[in-house]
C-alpha positions as CSV (number, residue, x, y, z in Angstrom):
1,X,-0.1,0.1,0.0
2,X,1.7,2.9,-1.3
3,X,0.0,5.2,1.4
4,X,1.3,3.3,4.3
5,X,4.9,3.6,2.7
6,X,5.2,7.1,3.8
7,X,5.1,5.7,7.4
8,X,8.6,4.2,6.7
9,X,10.6,7.2,5.5
10,X,11.8,9.0,8.7
11,X,13.1,5.6,10.1
12,X,14.8,4.8,6.9
13,X,16.4,8.4,7.0
14,X,17.6,8.3,10.4
15,X,19.1,4.8,10.2
16,X,16.2,3.3,12.3
17,X,15.6,0.6,9.7
18,X,17.5,-0.8,7.0
19,X,15.0,-1.5,3.9
20,X,15.8,-4.7,2.0
21,X,13.1,-5.9,-0.4
22,X,12.6,-8.2,-2.9
23,X,9.8,-8.5,-5.4
24,X,8.9,-9.9,-9.0
25,X,7.1,-6.8,-9.8
26,X,8.6,-3.7,-11.2
27,X,9.3,-1.6,-7.9
28,X,8.5,1.9,-10.1
29,X,5.0,0.7,-10.0
30,X,4.8,-0.7,-6.5
31,X,7.1,2.0,-4.2
32,X,6.1,5.5,-4.2
33,X,8.6,8.1,-5.5
34,X,9.8,8.8,-2.1
35,X,11.0,5.7,-0.8
36,X,12.3,4.3,-4.4
37,X,14.5,7.5,-4.3
38,X,16.0,6.4,-1.0
39,X,16.6,3.0,-2.1
40,X,19.1,1.5,-4.4
41,X,17.3,-1.2,-7.1
42,X,19.4,-4.4,-8.2
43,X,18.1,-5.7,-11.2
44,X,18.1,-9.7,-11.4
45,X,18.3,-11.2,-14.4
46,X,17.4,-14.6,-15.5
47,X,20.0,-17.4,-15.2
48,X,21.1,-19.3,-18.4
49,X,20.7,-23.0,-18.9
50,X,24.0,-23.9,-17.7
51,X,24.1,-22.0,-14.6
52,X,20.8,-23.5,-13.8
53,X,22.4,-27.3,-14.6
54,X,25.4,-26.1,-12.5
55,X,22.7,-25.5,-9.4
56,X,20.9,-28.8,-10.2
57,X,24.1,-31.0,-9.9
58,X,24.9,-29.2,-6.8
59,X,21.5,-30.1,-5.3
60,X,22.3,-33.6,-6.6
61,X,25.4,-34.0,-4.8
62,X,24.9,-31.8,-1.6
63,X,24.1,-34.5,1.4
64,X,23.6,-31.8,4.0
65,X,21.2,-29.2,2.2
66,X,20.3,-30.9,-0.7
67,X,19.6,-34.3,-2.4
68,X,22.6,-36.3,-1.8
69,X,21.6,-38.8,0.5
70,X,18.6,-39.8,-1.8
71,X,21.4,-41.2,-4.6
72,X,19.4,-39.6,-7.3
73,X,20.3,-41.0,-11.0
74,X,19.5,-38.6,-13.9
75,X,20.8,-38.4,-17.4
76,X,22.6,-35.2,-18.6
77,X,20.4,-35.0,-21.5
78,X,17.2,-35.0,-18.8
79,X,19.0,-32.6,-16.5
80,X,19.6,-30.1,-19.5
81,X,15.8,-30.3,-20.3
82,X,14.8,-29.6,-16.8
83,X,17.2,-26.5,-16.8
84,X,15.5,-25.3,-19.9
85,X,12.0,-25.8,-18.4
86,X,13.0,-23.4,-15.7
87,X,13.1,-20.6,-17.9
88,X,16.0,-19.1,-16.2
89,X,14.5,-19.4,-12.5
90,X,16.7,-21.5,-10.6
91,X,13.8,-22.0,-7.8
92,X,11.7,-23.4,-10.4
93,X,14.1,-26.0,-11.4
94,X,14.7,-26.9,-7.7
95,X,11.0,-27.4,-7.4
96,X,10.9,-29.8,-10.4
97,X,13.6,-31.6,-9.2
98,X,12.3,-32.0,-5.9
99,X,8.7,-33.0,-7.5
100,X,10.8,-35.8,-9.8
101,X,12.7,-37.0,-6.7
102,X,9.5,-37.6,-4.5
103,X,7.6,-39.2,-7.4
104,X,10.7,-41.4,-8.5
105,X,10.8,-45.1,-8.2
106,X,13.6,-46.9,-6.4
107,X,16.4,-48.5,-8.4
108,X,19.6,-50.1,-8.1
109,X,21.4,-48.0,-5.1
110,X,18.9,-45.1,-5.2
111,X,16.1,-43.2,-7.2
112,X,16.0,-43.0,-11.3
113,X,14.6,-40.2,-12.9
114,X,13.5,-41.5,-16.3
115,X,12.0,-39.5,-19.4
116,X,8.3,-40.6,-18.7
117,X,8.6,-39.0,-14.9
118,X,10.3,-35.8,-16.3
119,X,7.8,-35.5,-18.7
120,X,4.7,-36.0,-16.2
121,X,6.7,-33.2,-13.8
122,X,7.1,-30.9,-16.7
123,X,3.6,-31.3,-17.9
124,X,1.7,-29.1,-15.3
125,X,2.8,-25.8,-16.3
126,X,3.6,-23.8,-19.2
127,X,7.4,-23.2,-19.6
128,X,7.4,-19.1,-20.0
129,X,7.5,-16.7,-17.6
130,X,4.2,-14.6,-17.9
131,X,2.5,-13.0,-15.1
132,X,-0.9,-12.0,-17.0
133,X,-0.9,-8.4,-15.6
134,X,2.5,-7.2,-14.3
135,X,5.7,-6.2,-16.2
136,X,6.4,-9.3,-18.2
137,X,2.6,-9.0,-19.9
138,X,3.0,-5.5,-20.7
139,X,6.5,-5.5,-22.1
140,X,5.2,-8.4,-24.6
141,X,2.3,-6.9,-25.8
142,X,4.2,-3.9,-26.1
143,X,6.9,-5.6,-28.3
144,X,4.2,-7.3,-30.3
145,X,2.6,-3.8,-31.2
146,X,6.4,-2.2,-31.9
147,X,6.8,-5.2,-34.0
148,X,3.6,-4.6,-36.2
149,X,3.9,-0.9,-36.2
150,X,7.8,-1.5,-37.7
151,X,6.6,-3.9,-40.5
152,X,8.1,-7.0,-38.9
153,X,5.9,-10.0,-39.4
154,X,8.2,-12.5,-38.4
155,X,9.0,-10.6,-34.9
156,X,5.5,-10.1,-34.3
157,X,4.4,-13.7,-35.0
158,X,7.1,-14.1,-32.4
159,X,5.7,-12.0,-29.8
160,X,2.2,-13.4,-30.3
161,X,3.2,-17.1,-30.1
162,X,5.0,-16.0,-26.7
163,X,2.0,-14.2,-25.4
164,X,-0.2,-17.2,-26.2
165,X,2.4,-19.7,-24.9
166,X,2.6,-18.0,-21.8
167,X,-1.2,-18.5,-21.1
168,X,-2.4,-14.9,-22.0
169,X,-5.9,-15.0,-23.2
170,X,-6.3,-14.7,-27.1
171,X,-9.5,-12.4,-27.0
172,X,-7.0,-9.9,-25.3
173,X,-4.7,-9.7,-27.9
174,X,-7.4,-9.9,-30.4
175,X,-8.9,-6.8,-28.9
176,X,-5.3,-4.8,-28.9
177,X,-4.8,-6.0,-32.5
178,X,-7.8,-4.1,-33.3
179,X,-6.2,-0.9,-31.9
180,X,-3.3,-1.6,-33.7
181,X,-5.4,-1.7,-37.1
182,X,-6.4,1.6,-36.2
183,X,-3.6,3.6,-34.9
184,X,-0.9,2.2,-37.0
185,X,-2.5,1.3,-40.4
186,X,-5.8,3.7,-40.6
187,X,-7.0,4.8,-43.7
188,X,-3.6,3.6,-45.7
189,X,-5.2,0.5,-45.8
190,X,-8.8,0.3,-44.2
191,X,-8.9,-3.7,-44.8
192,X,-6.6,-4.2,-42.0
193,X,-9.4,-3.1,-39.6
194,X,-11.8,-5.5,-41.4
195,X,-9.3,-8.4,-41.0
196,X,-8.6,-7.6,-37.3
197,X,-12.3,-7.6,-36.6
198,X,-12.8,-10.9,-38.4
199,X,-10.0,-12.4,-36.8
200,X,-11.4,-11.4,-33.3
201,X,-14.7,-13.3,-34.3
202,X,-13.0,-16.1,-35.7
203,X,-11.1,-16.6,-32.2
204,X,-14.5,-16.0,-30.4
205,X,-16.5,-18.8,-32.1
206,X,-13.4,-21.5,-32.7
207,X,-11.7,-20.9,-29.5
208,X,-7.8,-21.9,-29.2
209,X,-6.1,-23.3,-30.7
210,X,-7.9,-22.8,-34.1
211,X,-8.6,-19.6,-33.6
212,X,-5.1,-18.6,-32.8
213,X,-4.4,-19.3,-36.4
214,X,-6.6,-16.2,-37.4
215,X,-4.5,-14.0,-35.1
216,X,-1.5,-15.0,-36.7
217,X,-3.0,-14.4,-40.0
218,X,-4.1,-10.5,-38.7
219,X,-0.6,-10.1,-37.1
220,X,1.0,-10.7,-40.0
221,X,-1.0,-8.5,-42.6
222,X,-0.9,-5.5,-40.2
223,X,2.7,-5.6,-40.0
224,X,2.9,-6.1,-44.1
225,X,0.5,-3.0,-44.6
226,X,1.4,0.3,-45.4
227,X,1.3,2.4,-42.2
228,X,-0.4,5.6,-41.2
229,X,-1.1,7.2,-37.8
230,X,-2.7,10.1,-39.6
231,X,-6.1,9.2,-38.2
232,X,-4.6,8.2,-34.5
233,X,-3.1,12.1,-34.5
234,X,-6.4,13.5,-35.9
235,X,-8.5,12.3,-33.3
236,X,-6.2,13.4,-30.3
237,X,-6.0,16.9,-32.1
238,X,-10.0,16.9,-32.1
239,X,-10.3,15.8,-28.6
240,X,-7.8,18.1,-27.6
241,X,-10.1,20.8,-29.1
242,X,-13.3,19.7,-27.7
243,X,-11.7,19.8,-24.1
244,X,-10.0,23.1,-24.5
245,X,-12.9,25.0,-26.1
246,X,-16.0,24.1,-24.1
247,X,-19.4,23.8,-25.3
248,X,-19.3,26.0,-28.5
249,X,-22.7,26.0,-30.5
250,X,-23.6,24.5,-33.2
251,X,-23.7,26.9,-36.3
252,X,-27.7,27.5,-37.1
253,X,-27.1,26.3,-40.6
254,X,-26.0,22.9,-39.0
255,X,-28.9,22.5,-36.8
256,X,-32.0,20.0,-37.6
257,X,-35.1,21.7,-37.9
258,X,-38.2,19.4,-36.9
259,X,-40.7,22.0,-35.6
260,X,-42.0,25.3,-37.1
261,X,-40.3,27.5,-33.8
262,X,-36.7,26.0,-34.7
263,X,-37.5,27.1,-38.4
264,X,-38.5,30.5,-37.3
265,X,-35.7,30.2,-35.1
266,X,-33.5,30.3,-38.3
267,X,-32.4,26.9,-37.7
268,X,-31.0,24.8,-40.8
269,X,-31.1,28.2,-42.7
270,X,-28.9,28.2,-45.5
271,X,-27.8,25.0,-45.2
272,X,-26.7,23.7,-48.4
273,X,-27.3,20.0,-49.6
274,X,-24.1,18.4,-50.7
275,X,-25.7,15.8,-53.4
276,X,-27.7,19.2,-55.1
277,X,-24.0,20.9,-55.1
278,X,-21.3,19.8,-58.3
279,X,-19.2,16.8,-57.4
280,X,-21.1,16.3,-54.5
281,X,-19.7,19.2,-52.6
282,X,-20.6,22.3,-51.1
283,X,-17.4,24.5,-51.8
284,X,-16.6,27.1,-48.8
285,X,-19.1,25.2,-46.6
286,X,-18.3,26.0,-42.9
287,X,-18.9,22.8,-40.5
288,X,-17.3,24.1,-37.4
289,X,-18.2,26.4,-34.6
290,X,-17.7,30.0,-35.6
291,X,-14.2,30.4,-33.4
292,X,-12.9,27.3,-34.8
293,X,-12.8,27.6,-38.3
294,X,-10.3,26.4,-40.6
295,X,-9.3,23.6,-38.3
296,X,-7.4,21.0,-40.2
297,X,-6.6,17.9,-37.9
298,X,-6.2,15.1,-40.7
299,X,-3.0,15.2,-42.7
300,X,-3.0,12.0,-45.0
301,X,0.2,10.0,-45.4
302,X,1.8,9.3,-49.1
303,X,1.5,5.7,-48.3
304,X,-1.4,3.4,-49.5
305,X,-5.1,4.4,-49.9
306,X,-4.3,8.0,-48.0
307,X,-2.2,8.7,-51.0
308,X,-5.6,9.1,-52.9
309,X,-7.2,10.6,-49.7
310,X,-4.9,13.6,-49.9
311,X,-5.3,14.2,-53.5
312,X,-9.1,14.0,-52.8
313,X,-8.8,16.4,-50.1
314,X,-6.4,18.8,-52.0
315,X,-8.6,19.0,-54.9
316,X,-11.8,20.1,-52.5
317,X,-9.4,22.3,-51.1
318,X,-8.6,23.8,-54.3
319,X,-12.5,24.3,-55.0
320,X,-12.8,26.0,-51.3
321,X,-10.2,28.9,-52.5
322,X,-12.0,29.6,-55.6
323,X,-15.0,29.4,-53.8
324,X,-13.5,32.0,-51.4
325,X,-12.1,34.0,-54.3
326,X,-15.5,34.5,-56.0
327,X,-16.9,36.0,-52.9
328,X,-14.2,38.3,-52.5
């Protein structure tokens, strides 16, 4: 509880407490800034397979603190599998070894851990570190998103596989893939959004593992598609204006007039119906509140379909200029 952590500060500062902590979480999320600034943070990295194998060998030989008295026999190849299954976590490797020792059948002069027994022990859980809500979870979804944005389909597939292998809900991934389609592809290839939604629906209908292939298809398509964040940036700018400028009035000519009173108040007066105009475009018409005229949020990029969209908007802007010149 961050609110309770402040109580430790004066005692840590005057030396009454020596603060030592260990956590599997990111301390920048779990500790308040005042306490974190008074601590030295050490980041423990995963062990490699060879280091874990050495730890397992010591445990097998140590008669005082390990399993040496049980005279356990295990092949080097199986020990290597056990080390790899720990995924960098020595405590996990020792847990696997202890479980295997408890289940092992007595043999000549001791216990024997064979391949069948090891398969049984390792089948109890996934092999990857994945906390479904902590730092590793968000690091991996960030890596997936950045691989898609960076047009790296192979890396995107890898991070998708890592997340699903670790136990992530495929529906969460599907939701994030839809977000990627809008944020990083947008109108450069509108099919990306439709494909992402289709993949989500396939996952919902088929479940795993069949539906995961549709997610892989969507991820590779998005990674290979032309990229644009123009809609993402335009939406952010429009939201900022809406928040900053308050409740600006809708111009009278844009208001609906379903009653006689509204018509008498000039609601909808002088509105130009676009379909009755040349090229179905009312050149020079204003659709913003009066104080926000001539805002431009959307700037298409020169990639994919947005190249055509940019040409269309440039043509319409030219019509607006010509209309303005005629009025002058």
